[in-house]
N, CA and C of each residue as an Amber inpcrd file, in Angstrom:
protein
   609
 111.2660000 193.9620000  50.4150000 111.1900000 194.4580000  49.0470000
 112.1310000 195.6440000  48.8700000 113.0790000 195.5050000  47.9590000
 114.0310000 196.5830000  47.7290000 113.3560000 197.7380000  46.9970000
 113.7130000 198.9750000  47.3620000 113.1900000 200.1000000  46.5770000
 113.8320000 200.1120000  45.1940000 113.2040000 200.8320000  44.2820000
 113.7360000 201.0470000  42.9410000 114.1690000 202.4980000  42.8530000
 115.4110000 202.7090000  42.4350000 115.9190000 204.0770000  42.2810000
 116.0420000 204.3780000  40.7910000 115.3430000 205.4130000  40.3430000
 115.3860000 205.8170000  38.9420000 116.3670000 206.9720000  38.8040000
 117.4270000 206.7270000  38.0410000 118.4040000 207.7630000  37.7520000
 118.5880000 207.8380000  36.2450000 119.3420000 208.8300000  35.7940000
 119.5000000 209.0000000  34.3550000 120.9530000 209.2020000  33.9780000
 121.2170000 209.1920000  32.6930000 122.5810000 209.4180000  32.2130000
 122.9010000 210.9070000  32.1700000 121.9230000 211.7450000  32.5130000
 122.1210000 213.1850000  32.5430000 120.8060000 213.8780000  32.8610000
 120.8040000 215.1850000  32.6890000 119.6010000 215.9770000  32.9230000
 118.7280000 215.9790000  31.6680000 117.4270000 216.0640000  31.8590000
 116.4760000 216.1680000  30.7430000 116.4920000 214.9520000  29.8200000
 116.6320000 213.7690000  30.4160000 116.5400000 212.5500000  29.6080000
 115.1820000 211.8680000  29.7660000 114.3080000 212.4420000  30.5710000
 112.9610000 211.8920000  30.7070000 112.7150000 211.0990000  31.9740000
 113.5090000 211.3380000  33.0210000 113.3670000 210.5630000  34.2620000
 111.9880000 210.6800000  34.8880000 111.4470000 211.8930000  34.8930000
 110.1720000 212.0910000  35.5940000 109.0210000 211.4170000  34.8560000
 109.0100000 211.5090000  33.5320000 107.9750000 210.8190000  32.7590000
 108.1180000 209.3040000  32.9250000 109.3520000 208.8010000  32.8480000
 109.5800000 207.3640000  33.0440000 109.1650000 206.9550000  34.4530000
 109.4660000 207.7870000  35.4380000 109.0560000 207.4930000  36.8120000
 107.5370000 207.3810000  36.9080000 106.8320000 208.2870000  36.2490000
 105.3700000 208.2410000  36.2600000 104.8520000 206.9550000  35.6110000
 105.4600000 206.5810000  34.4940000 105.0560000 205.3470000  33.8150000
 105.2790000 204.1380000  34.7240000 106.4230000 204.1050000  35.4040000
 106.7320000 202.9820000  36.2890000 105.8300000 202.9570000  37.5130000
 105.5540000 204.1230000  38.0790000 104.6340000 204.1900000  39.2210000
 103.2680000 203.6490000  38.8210000 102.8050000 204.0360000  37.6450000
 101.5110000 203.5500000  37.1600000 101.5670000 202.0470000  36.8820000
 102.6580000 201.6090000  36.2570000 102.7980000 200.1880000  35.9020000
 102.8370000 199.3040000  37.1490000 103.6080000 199.7190000  38.1430000
 103.8360000 198.9020000  39.3400000 102.8860000 199.2310000  40.4820000
 102.0920000 200.3020000  40.2860000 101.2460000 200.8180000  41.3810000
 102.1000000 201.0740000  42.6210000 103.2830000 201.6080000  42.3570000
 104.2720000 201.8410000  43.4050000 104.0550000 203.1890000  44.0810000
 104.6410000 203.3350000  45.2710000 104.7360000 204.6430000  45.8990000
 105.8400000 205.4390000  45.1970000 105.7800000 206.7560000  45.3390000
 106.7720000 207.6330000  44.7030000 107.3920000 208.5420000  45.7490000
 108.7110000 208.7460000  45.5960000 109.4210000 209.6370000  46.5190000
 110.5940000 210.2870000  45.8180000 110.6540000 211.6020000  45.8590000
 111.8210000 212.3360000  45.3680000 112.4280000 213.0440000  46.5710000
 113.5280000 212.5480000  47.1120000 114.0630000 213.1040000  48.3560000
 114.4710000 214.5700000  48.2650000 115.0270000 214.9680000  47.0930000
 115.5360000 216.3340000  46.9540000 114.9300000 216.9780000  45.7170000
 114.2120000 218.0860000  45.9300000 113.6270000 218.8520000  44.8340000
 114.3070000 220.2050000  44.7730000 114.8560000 220.5310000  43.6080000
 115.5100000 221.8390000  43.4260000 114.6710000 222.7040000  42.4870000
 114.0800000 223.7460000  43.0270000 113.3140000 224.6860000  42.2270000
 111.9450000 224.1710000  41.8180000 111.1570000 225.0670000  41.2110000
 109.8210000 224.7310000  40.6920000 108.9580000 224.0740000  41.7570000
 108.9580000 224.6370000  42.9490000 108.2370000 224.0090000  44.0670000
 106.7210000 224.0180000  43.8710000 106.2170000 224.9690000  43.0940000
 104.7770000 225.0080000  42.8360000 104.3440000 223.9170000  41.8640000
 105.2990000 223.4050000  41.1020000 105.0060000 222.3080000  40.1730000
 106.1540000 221.3030000  40.2370000 106.3680000 220.7690000  41.4280000
 107.4920000 219.8640000  41.6720000 107.3170000 218.5550000  40.9110000
 108.3890000 217.7730000  40.8430000 108.2910000 216.4690000  40.1840000
 107.2830000 215.5720000  40.8900000 107.1960000 215.6840000  42.2170000
 106.1950000 214.9030000  42.9520000 104.7890000 215.2810000  42.5000000
 104.5420000 216.5750000  42.3690000 103.2350000 217.0540000  41.9070000
 102.9620000 216.5880000  40.4820000 103.9810000 216.6820000  39.6240000
 103.8140000 216.2660000  38.2280000 103.4360000 214.7920000  38.1460000
 104.1960000 213.9440000  38.8470000 103.9220000 212.5120000  38.7890000
 102.5430000 212.2040000  39.3810000 102.2330000 212.8130000  40.4960000
 100.9310000 212.5890000  41.1380000  99.7810000 212.9160000  40.1910000
  99.9380000 213.9920000  39.4280000  98.8810000 214.4180000  38.5050000
  98.7790000 213.5400000  37.2670000  99.7650000 212.6590000  37.0680000
  99.7690000 211.7870000  35.8900000  99.3250000 210.3600000  36.1990000
  99.0700000 210.0700000  37.4550000  98.7760000 208.7010000  37.8710000
  97.2710000 208.4580000  37.9690000  96.8480000 207.3140000  37.4450000
  95.4270000 206.9610000  37.4620000  95.0700000 206.0150000  38.5960000
  96.0250000 205.1880000  39.0350000  95.6770000 204.2130000  40.0780000
  95.5050000 204.9060000  41.4320000  94.8060000 204.2130000  42.3310000
  94.5070000 204.7940000  43.6460000  95.3160000 204.1470000  44.7600000
  96.3280000 203.3790000  44.3790000  97.1390000 202.6760000  45.3730000
  98.4180000 203.4390000  45.7160000  98.9660000 204.1260000  44.7440000
 100.2430000 204.8150000  44.9440000 100.1190000 205.9380000  45.9700000
 101.1270000 206.0220000  46.8230000 101.2280000 207.1040000  47.8060000
 102.4240000 207.9680000  47.4240000 102.2910000 209.2760000  47.5790000
 103.3440000 210.2120000  47.1980000 103.9330000 210.8220000  48.4670000
 105.1730000 210.4590000  48.7160000 105.8230000 210.8460000  49.9600000
 106.4960000 212.2080000  49.8260000 106.5180000 212.9570000  50.9110000
 107.0260000 214.3250000  50.9160000 108.5430000 214.3580000  50.7720000
 109.0200000 215.3220000  50.0190000 110.4560000 215.5160000  49.8590000
 111.1010000 215.8650000  51.2030000 112.3320000 215.4740000  51.3830000
 113.0770000 215.8540000  52.5860000 113.6220000 217.2740000  52.4270000
 114.0990000 217.5770000  51.2310000 114.6110000 218.9180000  50.9500000
 113.8330000 219.5120000  49.7850000 113.2420000 220.6860000  50.0410000
 112.5260000 221.4390000  49.0140000 113.2700000 222.7560000  48.8270000
 114.1100000 222.8020000  47.8000000 115.0010000 223.9350000  47.5860000
 114.3990000 224.8850000  46.5540000 114.5140000 226.1580000  46.8100000
 113.7680000 227.1380000  46.0050000 114.3970000 227.4350000  44.6480000
 115.7010000 227.1790000  44.5000000 116.4050000 227.6010000  43.2800000
 116.6110000 226.4280000  42.3120000 116.4830000 226.6700000  41.0020000
 116.5560000 225.5910000  40.0040000 117.9770000 225.2760000  39.5510000
 118.8060000 224.8940000  40.5200000 120.1910000 224.5680000  40.2100000
 120.5270000 223.1870000  40.7560000 121.7810000 222.7820000  40.5950000
 122.2470000 221.5510000  41.2180000 121.9460000 221.6180000  42.7170000
 121.5690000 220.5000000  43.3330000 121.1490000 220.5410000  44.7450000
 122.1230000 221.2450000  45.6770000 123.4350000 221.0390000  45.4950000
 124.3890000 221.6650000  46.4190000 124.3640000 223.1850000  46.2930000
 124.2070000 223.6950000  45.0720000 124.1440000 225.1420000  44.8640000
 122.8120000 225.6970000  45.3620000 121.7300000 224.9900000  45.0550000
 120.4110000 225.4320000  45.5170000 120.3510000 225.4860000  47.0350000
 120.9240000 224.4660000  47.6710000 120.9360000 224.4220000  49.1350000
 121.7410000 225.5820000  49.7040000 122.9030000 225.8550000  49.1090000
 123.7390000 226.9550000  49.5860000 123.0130000 228.2900000  49.4650000
 122.3110000 228.4890000  48.3530000 121.5620000 229.7370000  48.1620000
 120.4180000 229.8610000  49.1550000 119.8760000 228.7210000  49.5710000
 118.7930000 228.7310000  50.5670000 119.3100000 228.7460000  51.9920000
 120.6400000 228.6910000  52.1440000 121.2190000 228.7390000  53.4820000
 121.1080000 227.4390000  54.2560000 121.0430000 226.3160000  53.5370000
 120.9750000 225.0170000  54.2040000 122.0520000 224.1120000  53.6030000
 122.3280000 223.0150000  54.3000000 123.2420000 222.0050000  53.7730000
 122.5310000 220.6660000  53.7850000 122.5640000 219.9850000  52.6560000
 121.9260000 218.6790000  52.5620000 122.7250000 217.6710000  53.3720000
 122.0480000 217.0250000  54.2970000 122.6710000 216.0380000  55.1810000
 122.1530000 214.6610000  54.7950000 123.0420000 213.7940000  54.3530000
 122.6450000 212.4490000  53.9330000 121.9740000 211.6800000  55.0620000
 122.4190000 211.9360000  56.2890000 121.8510000 211.2230000  57.4320000
 120.3950000 211.6080000  57.6810000 120.0160000 212.7860000  57.2150000
 118.6380000 213.2490000  57.4160000 117.6800000 212.6680000  56.3900000
 118.2090000 212.0160000  55.3650000 117.3680000 211.4460000  54.3110000
 117.1570000 209.9680000  54.5980000 115.9870000 209.6410000  55.0950000
 115.6640000 208.2550000  55.4410000 114.4390000 207.8030000  54.6570000
 114.3940000 206.5190000  54.3660000 113.2900000 205.9830000  53.5680000
 111.9510000 206.2020000  54.2530000 110.9390000 206.6310000  53.5200000
 109.5970000 206.7250000  54.1030000 109.0550000 205.3340000  54.4050000
 108.1890000 205.2690000  55.3710000 107.6100000 203.9840000  55.7660000
 106.4990000 203.5800000  54.7930000 106.6200000 202.3930000  54.2290000
 105.5880000 201.8640000  53.3360000 105.7390000 200.3620000  53.2090000
 104.6390000 199.6940000  52.9650000 104.6790000 198.2510000  52.6810000
 104.5850000 198.0090000  51.1830000 104.4630000 199.0850000  50.4320000
 104.3400000 198.9960000  48.9820000 105.7210000 199.0980000  48.3370000
 105.8070000 198.7470000  47.0720000 107.0170000 199.0030000  46.2970000
 107.2550000 200.5110000  46.2700000 108.4900000 200.9340000  46.5340000
 108.8250000 202.3560000  46.5760000 109.7330000 202.7070000  45.4100000
 109.3160000 203.6750000  44.6110000 110.1380000 204.1880000  43.5260000
 110.7140000 205.5330000  43.9510000 112.0380000 205.6360000  43.9000000
 112.7440000 206.8570000  44.2780000 113.2970000 207.5060000  43.0110000
 113.0230000 208.7800000  42.8390000 113.5840000 209.4950000  41.6880000
 114.7190000 210.3910000  42.1320000 115.8560000 210.2710000  41.4700000
 117.0010000 211.1070000  41.7910000 116.9220000 212.4640000  41.1170000
 118.0210000 213.2090000  41.2280000 118.1270000 214.5260000  40.5890000
 119.2890000 214.4740000  39.6110000 119.0100000 214.6540000  38.3290000
 120.0720000 214.6010000  37.3280000 120.7040000 213.2230000  37.2550000
 122.0240000 213.2080000  37.0580000 122.7410000 211.9420000  36.9390000
 123.4330000 211.5300000  38.2230000 124.2800000 210.5280000  38.1270000
 124.8980000 209.9130000  39.3020000 125.8810000 210.8320000  40.0190000
 126.5550000 211.6960000  39.2800000 127.6020000 212.5230000  39.8740000
 127.1310000 213.9280000  40.2140000 125.8290000 214.1180000  40.3100000
 125.2840000 215.4160000  40.7270000 125.5730000 215.6080000  42.2150000
 126.1850000 216.7340000  42.5990000 126.5350000 216.9350000  44.0080000
 125.3490000 217.3370000  44.8770000 125.3140000 216.7410000  46.0760000
 124.3220000 217.1100000  47.0810000 124.8990000 218.1000000  48.0870000
 126.1740000 217.9290000  48.3770000 126.9020000 218.8380000  49.2610000
 128.3790000 218.7520000  48.8830000 129.2640000 219.2350000  49.7180000
 130.6880000 219.2650000  49.3610000 131.3200000 217.8830000  49.3300000
 130.6600000 216.8770000  49.8910000 131.2460000 215.5380000  49.9820000
 130.4310000 214.4530000  49.2960000 129.1290000 214.6470000  49.1780000
 128.2440000 213.5780000  48.7210000 127.5920000 213.8850000  47.3840000
 127.4530000 212.8240000  46.5950000 126.8210000 212.8890000  45.2850000
 125.5430000 212.0550000  45.2920000 124.7780000 212.1460000  44.2120000
 123.5700000 211.3220000  44.0990000 123.9010000 209.8430000  44.2680000
 125.0270000 209.4000000  43.7430000 125.3550000 207.9740000  43.8640000
 125.5690000 207.5670000  45.3160000 125.9900000 208.4950000  46.1680000
 126.1260000 208.1870000  47.5890000 124.7520000 207.9980000  48.2320000
 123.7880000 208.7680000  47.7640000 122.4130000 208.5950000  48.2380000
 121.8680000 207.2410000  47.7980000 122.1470000 206.8690000  46.5590000
 121.7180000 205.5580000  46.0640000 122.3400000 204.4550000  46.9140000
 123.6360000 204.5590000  47.1600000 124.3380000 203.5290000  47.9260000
 123.7640000 203.3840000  49.3300000 123.2950000 204.4690000  49.9010000
 122.7300000 204.4220000  51.2540000 121.5180000 203.5040000  51.3290000
 120.7280000 203.4720000  50.2560000 119.4830000 202.7080000  50.2700000
 119.6180000 201.3080000  49.6740000 120.7470000 201.0240000  49.0000000
 120.9770000 199.7090000  48.3730000 119.7550000 199.2430000  47.5690000
 119.2670000 200.0660000  46.6570000 118.0850000 199.6990000  45.8710000
 118.4720000 198.9310000  44.6180000 117.4560000 198.6030000  43.8260000
 117.6780000 198.1860000  42.4450000 117.6190000 199.4570000  41.6000000
 118.6070000 199.6410000  40.7420000 118.7190000 200.8860000  39.9870000
 118.2190000 200.6920000  38.5600000 117.3590000 201.6040000  38.1340000
 116.9470000 201.6720000  36.7360000 117.5800000 202.9180000  36.1340000
 118.3020000 202.7160000  35.0350000 118.9920000 203.8130000  34.3660000
 118.1850000 204.2490000  33.1490000 117.7710000 205.5070000  33.1440000
 117.0200000 206.0590000  32.0140000 118.0120000 206.5920000  30.9860000
 117.8640000 206.1080000  29.7570000 118.7920000 206.4460000  28.6790000
 118.0180000 207.0740000  27.5230000 118.4950000 208.2200000  27.0730000
 117.9580000 208.8680000  25.8800000 119.0380000 208.8320000  24.8170000
 118.6800000 208.4700000  23.6120000 119.6680000 208.3590000  22.5360000
 119.9910000 209.7320000  21.9430000 121.2590000 210.0820000  21.9660000
 121.7650000 211.3060000  21.3510000 123.2600000 211.1000000  21.1360000
 123.8860000 211.9800000  20.3760000 125.3110000 211.8660000  20.1420000
 126.0510000 212.0350000  21.4700000 126.7400000 210.9850000  21.8950000
 127.4210000 211.0070000  23.1910000 126.7510000 210.1440000  24.2440000
 125.5530000 209.6420000  23.9300000 124.8090000 208.8900000  24.9490000
 125.4310000 207.5250000  25.2500000 126.1410000 206.9410000  24.2830000
 126.8210000 205.6740000  24.5810000 127.8590000 205.9080000  25.6760000
 128.6540000 206.9440000  25.5070000 129.6700000 207.2860000  26.4970000
 129.0360000 207.5390000  27.8610000 128.0070000 208.3730000  27.9080000
 127.3650000 208.7090000  29.1740000 126.7320000 207.4800000  29.8260000
 126.1750000 206.6080000  29.0090000 125.5330000 205.4100000  29.5450000
 126.5620000 204.4430000  30.1160000 127.6190000 204.1930000  29.3600000
 128.6380000 203.2440000  29.8260000 129.3790000 203.7710000  31.0500000
 129.6270000 205.0730000  31.0990000 130.2390000 205.6560000  32.2920000
 129.3310000 205.4720000  33.5140000 128.0430000 205.6890000  33.3340000
 127.0930000 205.5330000  34.4410000 127.0500000 204.0870000  34.9170000
 126.9830000 203.1640000  33.9860000 126.9420000 201.7470000  34.3370000
 128.2350000 201.3310000  35.0430000 129.3690000 201.8060000  34.5350000
 130.6630000 201.4580000  35.1340000 130.7380000 201.9430000  36.5810000
 130.2490000 203.1400000  36.8370000 130.2740000 203.6800000  38.1960000
 129.3640000 202.8810000  39.1230000 128.1780000 202.5380000  38.6510000
 127.2610000 201.7300000  39.4630000 127.8910000 200.3790000  39.8040000
 128.5640000 199.7980000  38.8340000 129.2160000 198.5040000  39.0740000
 130.3760000 198.6450000  40.0540000 131.1350000 199.7190000  39.9440000
 132.2460000 199.9510000  40.8650000 131.7600000 200.0580000  42.3040000
 130.5630000 200.6100000  42.4840000 129.9880000 200.7600000  43.8260000
 129.2120000 199.5120000  44.2540000 129.2390000 198.4770000  43.4140000
 128.5180000 197.2270000  43.7190000 127.0260000 197.4580000  43.9290000
 126.4710000 198.3660000  43.1270000 125.0390000 198.6460000  43.1830000
 124.3260000 197.8020000  42.1330000 123.1900000 197.2630000  42.5150000
 122.4530000 196.3590000  41.6300000 121.7360000 197.1430000  40.5440000
 122.0720000 196.8660000  39.3020000 121.4170000 197.5160000  38.1670000
 120.2990000 196.6110000  37.6800000 119.0790000 197.0790000  37.8370000
 117.9370000 196.2880000  37.3720000 117.8790000 196.2850000  35.8500000
 118.2450000 197.4010000  35.2460000 118.2600000 197.4790000  33.7950000
 118.0910000 198.9010000  33.3030000 117.9670000 199.0010000  31.9960000
 117.8570000 200.2800000  31.2930000 116.4420000 200.4440000  30.7570000
 115.9550000 201.6690000  30.7960000 114.7390000 202.0080000  30.0550000
 115.0880000 203.1140000  29.0660000 114.7380000 202.8810000  27.8120000
 115.0000000 203.8600000  26.7570000 113.8700000 204.8820000  26.7350000
 114.2610000 206.1420000  26.7860000 113.3050000 207.2510000  26.7460000
 113.3950000 207.9330000  25.3900000 112.2830000 207.9450000  24.6610000
 112.2820000 208.6170000  23.3620000 112.6380000 207.6800000  22.2260000
 113.2820000 208.2190000  21.1970000 113.5610000 207.4630000  19.9720000
 114.5270000 206.3070000  20.2100000 114.3070000 205.2380000  19.4690000
 115.1760000 204.0740000  19.5250000 116.3450000 204.2270000  18.5600000
 117.5070000 203.7620000  18.9820000 118.6820000 203.6790000  18.1060000
 119.2580000 202.2840000  18.2920000 118.9290000 201.4020000  17.3800000
 119.2890000 199.9910000  17.5440000 120.7970000 199.7760000  17.6530000
 121.5650000 200.5240000  16.8710000 123.0160000 200.3620000  16.8910000
 123.5990000 200.7230000  18.2540000 123.1920000 201.8750000  18.7800000
 123.6870000 202.3150000  20.0860000 123.2490000 201.3640000  21.1920000
 121.9860000 200.9940000  21.1630000 121.4470000 200.1470000  22.2240000
 122.0850000 198.7630000  22.2150000 122.3240000 198.2170000  21.0200000
 122.9700000 196.9060000  20.9060000 124.3800000 196.9650000  21.4930000
 125.1020000 198.0360000  21.1830000 126.4630000 198.1670000  21.6910000
 126.4570000 198.2780000  23.2140000 125.5800000 199.1180000  23.7380000
 125.5110000 199.3180000  25.1940000 125.2260000 197.9990000  25.9060000
 124.2540000 197.2620000  25.4180000 123.8710000 195.9980000  26.0710000
 124.9790000 194.9590000  25.9860000 125.6030000 194.8440000  24.8140000
 126.6480000 193.8390000  24.6450000 127.8920000 194.1860000  25.4550000
 128.2550000 195.4450000  25.4820000 129.4620000 195.8430000  26.2030000
 129.2610000 195.7730000  27.7090000 128.1210000 196.2420000  28.1790000
 127.8980000 196.3580000  29.6270000 127.2690000 195.1270000  30.2490000
 126.6570000 194.2840000  29.4020000 125.9080000 193.1230000  29.9090000
 124.7460000 193.5540000  30.8110000 124.1880000 194.7050000  30.5010000
 122.9860000 195.2000000  31.1770000 121.8580000 195.2030000  30.1530000
 120.6960000 194.7130000  30.5540000 119.6030000 194.5530000  29.6030000
 118.6790000 195.7690000  29.5750000 117.9750000 195.9050000  28.4620000
 116.9410000 196.9310000  28.3300000 115.6270000 196.3570000  28.8440000
 115.0780000 197.0220000  29.8570000 113.8190000 196.5700000  30.4560000
 112.6190000 196.9390000  29.5970000 112.7410000 198.0260000  28.8690000
 111.6200000 198.4760000  28.0520000 111.9180000 199.8240000  27.4310000
 110.9520000 200.2960000  26.6590000 111.0950000 201.5710000  25.9530000
 109.8210000 202.3880000  26.1330000 110.0050000 203.6740000  26.3400000
 108.8710000 204.6000000  26.3980000 109.1180000 205.6660000  25.3410000
 108.3680000 205.6510000  24.2490000 108.5800000 206.6370000  23.1850000
 108.1930000 208.0340000  23.6530000 108.6510000 209.0260000  22.9000000
 108.2510000 210.4030000  23.1940000 106.7280000 210.5050000  23.0950000
 106.1050000 210.9980000  24.1390000 104.6410000 211.0920000  24.1600000
 104.2150000 212.4440000  23.5910000 103.3580000 212.4510000  22.5620000
 102.9180000 213.7240000  21.9720000 102.2580000 214.6290000  23.0090000
 101.4890000 214.0100000  23.8940000 100.8560000 214.7280000  25.0000000
 101.1320000 213.9260000  26.2600000 101.6040000 214.5870000  27.3000000
 101.8710000 213.8990000  28.5640000 100.7060000 214.1830000  29.5050000
  99.8320000 213.1810000  29.6500000  98.6900000 213.2960000  30.5610000
  98.3950000 211.9110000  31.1310000  97.3410000 211.8180000  31.9250000
  97.0200000 210.5420000  32.5660000  96.7930000 209.4330000  31.5510000
  96.1060000 209.7730000  30.4750000  95.7800000 208.7550000  29.4710000
  97.0370000 208.2320000  28.7880000  97.9440000 209.1280000  28.4160000
  99.1550000 208.6910000  27.7130000 100.0910000 207.9260000  28.6460000
 100.1550000 208.3270000  29.9100000 100.9870000 207.6050000  30.8810000
 100.4180000 206.2150000  31.1230000  99.1080000 206.1240000  31.2400000
  98.4660000 204.8060000  31.4270000  98.7180000 203.9160000  30.2190000
  98.5940000 204.4800000  29.0290000  98.8340000 203.7210000  27.7990000
 100.2870000 203.2570000  27.7330000 101.2250000 204.1440000  28.0710000
 102.6370000 203.7720000  28.0570000 102.9370000 202.7080000  29.1070000
 102.2980000 202.8130000  30.2670000 102.4960000 201.8140000  31.3240000
 101.9660000 200.4520000  30.8950000 100.8150000 200.4460000  30.2690000
 100.2370000 199.1840000  29.8040000 101.0970000 198.5210000  28.7220000
 101.7620000 199.3660000  27.9270000 102.5630000 198.8410000  26.8170000
 103.9670000 198.4330000  27.2550000 104.3990000 198.9260000  28.4130000
 105.7640000 198.6590000  28.8600000 105.8980000 197.2160000  29.3230000
 106.8110000 196.5030000  28.6970000 107.0920000 195.1350000  29.1120000
 108.1290000 195.1860000  30.2220000 107.6490000 194.9740000  31.4260000
 108.5020000 195.1950000  32.5860000 108.1860000 194.1710000  33.6570000
 109.2380000 193.5330000  34.1790000 109.0330000 192.5540000  35.2550000
 109.2520000 193.2090000  36.5970000
C-alpha cells in the first residue's frame, strides 16, 4: 500500500485541516516528518485532537524544530541539519498519510526540497488547492513539477471556497481530477472534521 503525501500549492492553504479530514475518512495513520515551530501545539497534536476514530496511529516527527520558519532556516537556528537519509517511513500496516511543510519547493537543507522528500517515498500525492488570485499559476506550476519528477498525482482537494472557472481550467489543462472539496469550517473540532470526512467523496 503506497503512502499518501499531502502537499499544498503554498503555505496556509489548509493542508492540516485537509489532512485531518483525510485521516478521519480513511482511518489512516498520520505522520509529519518535519515540524517547524509551535512544538506545544504541533500539526501532529492538532490532527490527533481532531480525530474521532480509534484506528489511526500518530507517528513521531523525525525533526522537531523550535523556530517557526522554513525548515532549513529553523534547523540552522537550532544548530542541526536535516538529513534526508535520516527520514524513514514509520512501520505500519495501515494506510499512512504524510503531511509536508508548505509547498513543493520549500527547502529542507542546502540541497534538498520537500519534493525530494516526496520522491524518496514514491507516494500518491494529493495537492491541496485554495482558490485565490494567482492560485491557477501556483497549482499548475506544482502539478508540472510533480509530473517532471514522475510522481503519481492522486488528485486535487479544494480547500475553502469553490471557483468553478479556475477549477475547470486547472483540471482541463493539467488532466488532474478534483478528488473532493472541503469548505471553510466555521468551527474546527472533532464534530466538524467528522462531518467533513463523511461528506467528502473520496476513493
